[in-house]
Phi, psi and omega in degrees: 000320181300320181289328177290322178299321177294321178301316181301321179290318180295333181248034183299324181299307177296321180293325179293320178296312179301315180303317179296317179296314181297317175303313182293323178294317181296323179292317182297335181267008182305319178302323177293314178299322179294318181299315180288321181109121181298324177299315183291323182279339190303314183297306180294326177291315177301320179295318176295315179300318179299319183287306185299305181285335177294317179295307187284325189232007184056042184300140181256008177056054180285341180088358180224067186299131175236024183305320181293342180255359182232035175058033181063028176241119185288118180295340181287352173282348175293130178302333178269357181055042181281131183253002183222038172122171186285155174284184178272007184256017178292129181288165182301330180273007178086009181264163186284142177291329184275321179237084187305338180279350186250136174291150176305127180303322184284331175289324176291325178297320179293318178298319180289324179295326177297331182279343185257130178300125182079004184294323180292325178295317179297325184291335179280348179287129179287126181269142176288160177299155183288131175276098185294345179292334180256010177304135180085357177268169183279116174291333179299310179294324179298318179295320176301315184289326176292316184292327180267358182071026178249019176296141179288000000 
């Protein structure tokens, strides 16, 4: 999984383009999602999201995906689950103080953000704390509901 996660950061530009295309397609299909019912869709969509994002990004299904803002590096992979930058314990070689075999998630996020047009600006946006109540739910459907103004 770790090597695929690093691959995703190296290919952040292409993945960001695909993510933008996928998001616009999901938003265009919003009437269909509403007709079926978001509650009914959440389980199967979340299961699909878990598989796809788990493979590519080692996603932890926080329900509040910020991959497009963190250079396609999931901040929830940080052992401390820091969502707004690295801690003070990054080793001189760029590895994590908690998991010395792993490069700092935030150094990877910076590398990925450099590859995405406007990525460094997005990286500077302060992310809200994780809402643990929506953990395990579909971030894809949540984004659709936010973009269409149908969020509860």
